[in-house]
N, C-alpha and C positions, 0 to 999 in steps of 0.2 A: 334856620328853620328845621334842618335835619336833626340837629341835636335836641331841639325842643319837642319834635315829634317822637323821638326815641324815648323821651322822658314822659310822654303821654300828654303833651300839650294840645288840648282840644281845639283851641283857636287856630293854631298853626296847621293842625290836621285838616279842619274845615276849609281853611284857605287853599290848601294844596288840592283837596278834592274838588273844590270849585274850579280851580285852574285846570284840573284834569278834564272836567266836564266841558269846559270851554275850549279844550284842545290847544292850550297855550304851549309853545315850544319849550318854555322854561320848565314846565311841569314834568316833561319827559326826562330832562336832565336830573331832576330831583328824585324821581322814581328810580333812576339808575343808582343813585347813591343809597337809597333806602333798601333796594333789593337784597343785598347781602344780609340784612337784618330780618328777613322774612322767613316763613316756612315753619313757624312754631305753633300758630293757632289751629284749633280744630274748627272747620267751617261747616256749619249746618245750614242747608238750604230749606226753605219752607215755601211750598207751592200748592196750588190748587185753584179751583174755580173762583170767580169773583163772588164775594158774599159768603164764602165758606168759613170765615172767621180766622183767617191766617194771622191778622194783627193781634186778635185776642190770645191765640196760642203763643205768638211771639212774646207778647207782653208777660204772659204767665211764666214762659221759660226764663225770661230775664230774671224774674223774682226767685224762681227755684234754683237757678245757677248762681245767683248772688249769695244765696244762703250757703252755698258750698264754697264761697270766697273766690269765685271765678271772676275775672275781669272781662267784661262783655263789650263787644262791638256790634252795632246793628246797622245794616244797610237795607233800607226799605224803599223799594222801587215803586213809583206811582206812574200812571199812564199820562202821557203828554197830549194836550189838545192838538189835533192836526190843523186847527185854524189859528190859534194864538201862539202855540209852542209852549204855553205854561202848564203847570200841573198843581194840583191841590196840595200835594205832599201832606196828606192827612195823618200819616202814621206818627208824626211828631205829636199831634194832638192826642192820639190813642195812648202813647207811651209817656204822657206828661209826668206820671208819678215817679219816674226814674230820673227826672231832670236834675235833681239835686244830688244824685249819686255820682261822685267823681270817677267811679270805676265803670261807669256805663256811658257809652257814647253812641247816640242814635243819630244817624245821618240819612235823610231821604234823598233819593236821586230820581230824576225824571227819565223815562225811557228815551225821549227825544227821537221817537220814530223807530227805534231798534225793535226787531222781531224777536220772538222767543222768550218774552216775559222779563228780560233784563236790560238795564242801561248798558251802553257800550263802555261806560266808564267803570263798571262793576269790578272787573278783574284788577284794575290798578287801585281802585279804592280799597279793595280787600288788602292789597299790599300795605297800604298806609295804616290801616287798623292793626295789621299783623305786626308791623314795625313799632307801633305804639305799645306793644306788649300785651295785647288782648289775648286771653286764653281761649276764648270762644267767640266766633264771629257768626252771627245769625244774618242770613240773607233772605229777605222776604220778597218774592217775586210779585210782578204786577197782577197776575191772575187773568189769563187770557184763554184758557181752555186746554184742550188735549195736546196742542202743538208746543206747549210751553216747557221745553225740555232742555233749554240752554243751561239751566242751573246745574245739571249733572257734570258740566265741564268745569265748574268752579268749586263745588262743594264736596266734602268728604262723606256727608250723610245727608240724604234727602228725605224730608217729611212731606207726604202728600196728604192735604187736608181735605176731607169730603164731608158732606152733610146730607142727611136723609131728605127726601122730598125733591130732589133735583133730577129726576129720571133715573132712579136708582138702578133698575135692571140694565139700562144701557151704560150708565156711568161706570159700572164695575168692569165693563168689557172694552172700554176705550183703549186704543193703543197709544203709545208715545208716553203720555204723562203717567199712565198706570205702570209702565215698564221701568220707570226710573226710580220708583219708590223703594226705599230701604226700610221705611216704617210708614204704616198708614195710620192716620188719625181720623176717626169718625167724630166730628165736632157736633155739638147741640144733640147729643145722643139721647136726651130726654124727649125728643120729638118722636111722633109715630113714624114707623118705617125704618127706624135705625137698626133693629134686629134683622130685618129683612136685608138691608144693605150689608150688614156684617156677615150674614150667611152667604150672600152672593160673592162678597169679597173673599171670604175664606175658601169658598169653592173654587174661585179663580186661582188663588195662591196655591192651594193644595194640588191643583191639576197641572201646575207648572213643574216640570222636572228640575231637580237640583243637581249640581255637580257635587262630587264628593267633598264634604265639609263645607257645603254652601250655606248661604244665609237665607232663611225663609222669613220674609217680612212679617212682623207681628202687626196686629190690629188693636189700637188703643181707643177705647170708647171714653169720650170726654163729655160730661153733661153740662148743665146750666152753669154759667160763670157766676151767677148771683147766688148759687148755693155753695158758699166758699169752701166749706170743709170737704165735701164730696169732690168738688172741682179740683182743689189743690192736691188731693189724694191721687187723682188721675194724672195730673201733671207731673207728680213725683214718679208715678209709674212710667210716664213717657220719658222723663230724664233717665230713669233706670234702664229703659230699653236703648236709648241713645248711647249710654255708657257701655252696655253689653255689645252694641254694634261696633263701637270704637275698639273694644278688646278683640272682637272678631277680626277687624281690619288688620290690627297689628299682628295677631297670631297667624293669620292666613296669608299675609303678604299683600292683601288687596290694597292696603293703604299706599304702598309704593306705586301700584298700578294707577290709582287715582291721582297721585302726585305727577306721574308721567304724563297722564292724559291732560291734566290741567296745564303743564308746561307746554305741551304740543299745541294746545289751543292758543296760549299766549304767544307762541312763536308765529302761528298762522295769522293771528290778529296783527302782530307787529309787522309781518310781511305786507299785509294789505295796506296798513298805515304808511309804510315807507315806500312801497312800490306802486300799488294800484291807485291810492287816493291822489298822490301828486300827478300821476298821469291823467287822471280825470279832470283835475283842476286845471292843468295846462291846456287840455283839449277845450275846456269851456272858456278859459280866459282868452285863448287865441281865436275863438270862434269856429274852430275846426269841428267841434261836437255838433254845433248847429248845421254846418255844411254836411256832415256825415248823416245827420238825421234826414236832411232834405234828400240826399242821394239815395238812401234806403227807401224813403217814402216814394220817390219817383221810380223805384225799381231799377236804378242804375247800378246798384250794387246790393248784395245781400249783407246782413249784419255780420255774418261769420267771416266773410272775406274781408270786410272792413276792419274787424277786430284783429285778424291775422296780420293785416298791413300795419296796423298801429303797434302791434306786439313786435314785429320786425324792426320798426322804426325806433321804438323806445328801448328795446332789449338787445339791439344790434344783432 
């Protein structure tokens, strides 16, 4: 399987990502073998509010990057139903036209309850696509609002997609999601209110002090996707801005900072998976978790003292 994935085998890569989502122990061993072959792809995160047109932008970026002979991997995260645990995984439908292209691999992931707009499996799935030899990996988040900032821990470049008519004056002032943008994209810019949104956004950007040699996020206006010529011109402009940002990252040393942050997050996630989750599972299976809940409920003990005792027990 490892050799097949390194040669770009889509079926084996899909099988491994499925095992990662299902948290099979065998998947972890395979990721360990793939890890030395990662670190070559440029990762672009695409985020924004639901209905902003993230999938449309992603689909257009695939086409533009393929014209530059780039091998593309796409991870599209869809929300999971809290009742059935299922997801629509609709991005495969939207990106259907790339299905016959052997150099494009689109994989949908369900959030499975994870907060922050990403599936818990995204980090490891990125490693799989990286080891496949993809030059660029596009990660489209689920779209949950201003707290959807986890993508900055995985991507080298973050595109924040906005649309006019969604509370523009407030939208441009939101913390969190607005602060992670390396490039802003105003989609559906043929709508009324797009110029107002652009003005407010530029005002916000220009009022933010920059460090010496810092990057000031550009704003790219993208119009109606059905007006193909004008739309494709704007997507070309967006690709150019991404390339300029990549050059900036390399020349400023910021790329190394992003890589360090990504690795630190991976170590933190691995610590939780190897230390915290087994403890929780053991507490549940032994019935001790239920007993603790009852004790806290009856005010026999507070949650903090209970957790300190658990830590002493399991961590010696």
